C-alpha positions in Angstrom: 159.3 88.1 77.7 159.7 84.5 78.8 162.3 82.4 77.1 159.8 79.8 75.8 157.1 81.9 74.1 153.7 80.8 72.8 153.2 82.0 69.4 150.0 82.8 67.6 150.4 82.8 63.8 147.6 84.6 62.1 146.9 84.4 58.2 143.8 85.3 56.3 144.0 81.8 54.4 145.5 78.6 55.7 145.4 74.9 54.8 143.7 73.4 53.2 144.2 76.5 50.9 147.4 76.0 49.3 149.7 78.8 48.3 153.1 80.1 49.2 152.3 82.2 52.4 150.1 79.4 53.5 152.8 76.8 53.3 155.3 79.6 54.8 153.3 79.5 57.8 153.3 75.7 58.2 156.8 75.2 57.6 158.1 78.2 59.7 155.6 77.0 62.6 157.2 73.6 62.5 160.8 75.1 62.4 159.8 77.2 65.6 158.3 74.6 67.3 161.6 72.8 68.9 162.5 76.7 70.1 159.3 77.9 71.7 156.4 76.5 74.3 153.6 76.3 71.6 152.5 77.3 68.3 148.7 78.0 67.5 147.3 79.3 64.2 144.5 81.6 63.7 142.8 82.0 60.1 139.3 82.6 58.3 139.9 79.7 56.3 137.4 77.0 57.0 138.6 73.5 57.6 137.7 72.1 54.1 135.5 69.0 53.0 138.1 66.5 53.8 138.8 65.8 57.4 143.1 66.3 57.4 144.2 66.6 60.8 146.0 70.1 61.6 149.7 69.7 62.8 149.0 72.6 65.1 146.1 73.8 67.1 144.0 76.1 64.6 141.4 78.4 65.3 139.0 78.8 62.3 136.9 82.0 62.3 135.2 81.8 58.7 133.4 85.0 59.4 137.0 86.7 59.3 137.5 85.9 55.5 137.3 89.2 53.7 134.3 89.7 51.6 133.7 93.5 51.5 131.4 95.5 53.6 129.6 92.4 54.8 132.8 91.5 56.5 132.3 94.3 58.8 128.8 93.1 59.8 129.9 89.7 60.9 133.0 91.2 62.8 131.3 91.5 66.2 130.4 87.7 66.2 134.0 87.0 65.5 135.7 89.4 68.0 135.2 86.8 71.2 137.0 84.1 69.5 139.7 86.3 68.3 140.2 88.2 71.7 140.7 84.7 73.3 143.0 83.6 70.6 145.2 86.7 71.2 145.1 86.4 74.9 146.3 82.9 74.9 149.6 83.7 73.4 152.6 85.9 73.9 153.4 86.9 70.7 150.7 87.2 67.4 152.7 87.1 63.9 150.5 88.0 61.2 151.4 87.3 57.4 150.2 89.7 55.0 149.3 93.5 55.7 145.6 92.9 55.0 142.5 92.7 56.8 142.9 89.9 59.5 146.5 91.4 60.2 145.0 95.1 60.7 142.4 93.7 63.1 145.1 91.5 65.1 147.9 94.0 65.4 145.3 96.7 66.5 143.8 94.1 69.0 147.2 93.0 69.8 148.3 96.7 70.9 145.5 96.8 72.8 146.0 93.9 75.0 149.5 94.4 75.5 150.7 91.6 73.2 154.1 91.6 70.9 153.0 91.8 67.5 155.0 91.1 64.1 153.9 91.0 60.5 155.6 89.0 57.6 155.3 90.9 54.4 154.4 88.5 51.3 153.5 91.1 48.6 149.7 90.8 48.6 148.4 94.0 50.4 151.8 95.5 50.7 153.0 96.2 47.3 151.5 99.1 45.4 150.4 97.0 42.5 148.4 94.5 44.9 146.4 97.4 46.6 145.9 99.2 43.3 143.6 102.3 43.9 141.6 100.7 46.7 141.3 102.9 49.7 140.2 100.2 52.1 143.4 98.1 51.1 145.6 100.9 51.6 144.1 101.5 54.9 144.7 97.8 56.0 148.4 98.2 55.0 148.6 101.7 56.7 147.2 100.4 59.9 149.3 97.4 59.9 152.4 99.3 59.7 151.1 102.0 62.3 150.3 99.4 64.8 152.9 96.7 64.8 156.0 96.4 66.9 158.3 94.5 64.1 158.1 94.1 60.5 159.7 91.0 58.5 160.3 91.9 55.1 160.8 88.6 52.9 162.9 90.8 50.5 164.6 94.0 49.9 162.0 95.2 47.7 159.4 94.8 50.7 161.7 96.4 52.9 161.5 99.5 50.8 157.7 99.6 51.1 157.9 99.4 54.8 160.4 102.0 55.1 157.8 104.5 53.9 155.9 103.6 57.0 158.3 102.5 59.9 161.8 103.4 60.8 164.6 100.7 59.9 165.0 99.9 63.4 161.7 98.0 63.4 162.4 96.0 60.3 164.2 92.7 59.7 164.7 91.0 56.5 164.1 87.5 56.8 163.3 85.4 53.5 161.2 82.6 53.0 162.6 79.1 53.5 162.7 75.6 52.6 162.9 72.1 54.2 166.3 70.5 52.8 165.7 67.5 54.5 162.5 66.9 52.6 163.5 68.3 49.5 166.8 66.4 48.5 167.9 65.4 44.9 167.4 62.1 43.6 167.2 60.4 40.3 164.5 61.2 37.8 161.8 58.5 37.0 163.3 56.5 34.0 160.9 58.0 31.2 162.4 59.3 28.0 160.3 62.7 28.0 162.0 66.0 28.7 159.8 67.2 31.4 159.3 71.0 32.0 157.2 72.1 35.2 155.5 74.8 36.3 154.3 74.5 40.0 152.3 77.9 40.5 148.8 78.9 41.1 147.3 79.8 38.0 146.8 83.7 38.6 148.2 86.4 36.3 151.0 87.5 38.3 152.7 84.0 38.1 152.9 84.1 34.4 152.0 80.5 33.5 150.2 82.1 30.5 153.7 83.2 29.0 155.1 79.4 29.2 152.2 78.6 27.3 152.8 81.2 24.8 156.3 80.0 24.4 155.6 76.1 24.3 155.2 76.1 20.4 158.9 77.1 19.9 160.1 74.9 22.7 158.3 72.0 21.2 159.6 72.4 17.7 163.2 72.1 19.0 162.4 69.4 21.6 159.4 67.3 20.1 159.6 64.7 23.2 158.9 67.7 25.6 155.9 67.3 28.1 154.9 70.6 30.1 153.3 69.9 33.5 151.1 72.7 34.6 150.4 72.0 38.5 148.0 74.5 39.9 144.5 75.8 39.9 143.3 79.3 39.5 141.3 81.8 37.8 143.3 81.8 34.6 142.8 78.0 34.1 140.0 78.2 31.6 142.1 80.8 29.5 145.1 78.9 29.6 143.5 75.7 28.5 141.8 78.1 25.8 145.2 79.1 24.6 146.4 75.4 24.8 143.7 74.5 22.3 144.3 77.4 20.0 147.9 76.6 19.6 147.5 73.1 18.9 149.9 71.9 21.7 147.6 69.7 23.8 149.5 66.6 23.1 152.5 68.3 25.1 150.6 69.6 27.9 149.5 67.8 30.9 147.3 69.7 33.7 148.0 68.2 37.0 145.4 70.6 38.9 146.1 71.4 42.7 149.0 69.3 44.2 149.0 68.8 47.9 152.2 70.2 49.4 153.2 66.7 50.9 153.4 65.5 47.3 155.3 68.4 45.3 158.7 66.8 45.9 157.2 63.8 43.6 156.5 66.3 40.9 160.0 68.2 41.1 161.3 64.8 40.7 159.6 64.0 37.4 161.1 67.4 36.3 164.2 68.2 33.9 163.7 71.8 34.1 161.2 74.2 36.0 160.2 77.6 35.1 158.9 80.7 37.0 157.8 83.5 34.6 156.3 85.6 37.5 155.4 89.4 37.1 155.6 89.7 40.9 157.5 87.6 43.7 158.8 87.9 47.3 160.7 84.8 48.0 159.4 82.0 46.0 158.9 78.8 48.1 158.3 76.7 45.1 161.6 78.0 43.6 163.6 77.3 46.8 162.0 73.8 46.9 163.0 73.2 43.2 166.6 74.4 43.8 167.0 72.2 47.0 166.2 69.4 44.6 169.0 70.6 42.1 166.4 71.4 39.7 167.7 73.9 37.0 165.5 77.2 37.0 164.3 79.4 34.2 162.5 82.4 35.6 161.8 86.2 34.8 164.6 88.6 35.7 163.0 90.0 38.8 164.9 91.2 42.0 163.6 88.4 44.0 164.7 85.8 41.6 168.2 87.5 41.3 168.5 87.0 45.0 168.0 83.3 44.7 169.2 82.7 41.4 172.1 85.0 41.2 173.6 86.2 37.7 173.4 82.8 36.1 175.1 80.9 38.6 172.1 79.1 39.9 169.5 79.5 37.2 168.8 81.5 34.0 166.9 84.8 34.3 164.8 86.0 31.3 164.1 89.8 30.7 160.4 89.2 30.1 159.4 92.9 31.6 160.8 96.4 31.6 161.6 96.4 35.2 163.0 94.1 37.8 160.3 95.1 40.5 157.3 93.1 41.4 154.0 94.1 39.8 150.7 92.3 40.4 149.3 93.7 37.3 150.4 91.3 35.0 149.2 91.3 31.3 147.7 88.1 29.5 150.5 88.1 27.0 153.8 89.7 26.2 155.3 90.8 23.2 156.5 88.2 20.7 160.3 89.0 21.4 159.7 88.6 25.1 157.9 85.1 24.6 161.0 84.3 22.1 163.6 85.2 25.1 161.8 82.7 27.5 161.5 79.9 24.6 165.0 80.2 23.7 166.6 80.3 27.5 164.5 77.0 27.9 166.0 75.5 24.7 169.4 76.4 25.6 169.3 74.7 29.1 167.5 71.8 27.9 170.1 71.2 25.2 173.0 71.1 27.9 172.8 68.5 30.5 176.1 69.1 32.0 174.9 72.9 32.5 171.8 71.7 34.0 173.8 69.4 36.7 176.1 72.2 37.5 173.4 74.8 38.0 171.2 72.4 40.1 174.1 71.6 42.2 175.2 75.1 43.2 171.3 76.0 43.7 171.2 73.1 46.5 174.5 74.4 48.1 173.1 78.1 48.3 169.8 77.2 49.5 171.3 74.9 52.3 173.7 77.8 53.4 170.9 80.6 53.0 167.4 79.4 53.0 167.1 76.4 55.3 164.0 76.7 57.5 166.2 76.0 60.7 168.2 79.3 60.1 165.0 81.2 59.1 163.2 80.0 62.6 166.2 81.5 64.7 166.1 84.7 63.0 162.4 84.9 63.2 162.7 84.1 67.2 165.4 86.9 67.5 163.2 89.6 65.6 160.4 89.0 67.9 162.5 90.3 70.7 163.7 93.4 69.0 
């Protein structure tokens, strides 16, 4: 394998679709670019309505977007472009253990290419594949054929160990661009701003924050909740806001382009992550890099990032610390109360918020900067 590699990033969905894995691919590619000969991306996502130039050459094959059995009928028409993409690179680096990764690691093995798969949760954790024999096959095939597995957390590694030996696994977390996400003074309004920057999917738990909001509003009358994101739970969450009578304190921002996320972190006094499943949250790392105090569910992934109260406040929302994509619409009232109390306690202590934020940024710089992550990934390609 040559010193200057051509890397092919493969991901089922990519920009303009915005999510943790999509941004992971973009930021990792940017950090790898000075270290390799070329970066290319292959995805099933179409370009979108607005013409936004890609930072890297992107091969878009919409017929590879998985839609059940119909996808297999389209596969013969997609294979020529997929073969050309794989032949054009030295290493194919897939993301998720899902349909496109299954195809590419198999074809990569056939064509003698080095293959890697990064585990992001979807398609890997048992709760994300449920009882689907097809999704379980995708997962099995990815692990069976791939050369190196990159686990973004210890939890992901434990799943991978059921299929591959430890010698083929590397734990390499998500990362953050600490130069782009730097602390700065908050805009000078008198509102206390609580931000959630999450896709409105059940596993991200924004619905729990809405349930806790009345208690927080009663304690902090000038509080404003910014809900940045879109997703299938949006209509339900809006309905709950109306039913709880808290619309005056809730602002729905919608989908925020990644280039603008730092502006919203800058507005925030506190950022909340009440997730039921998480790998290494890019949004959490970005907020930490900007010295924002965090309240998060007590999952293993957040424990790794936030420590035991040193860099954020963890709340026991679930009877477990492992991730579970099967998130309920609501939680027992005592769990919602715990979330509200953690937010109120942190909101009432400005000095504690500053201390937590400062420790969080130092930790992110030392542990999660993309330049360090890129070097680790490049080494993993060669094991």
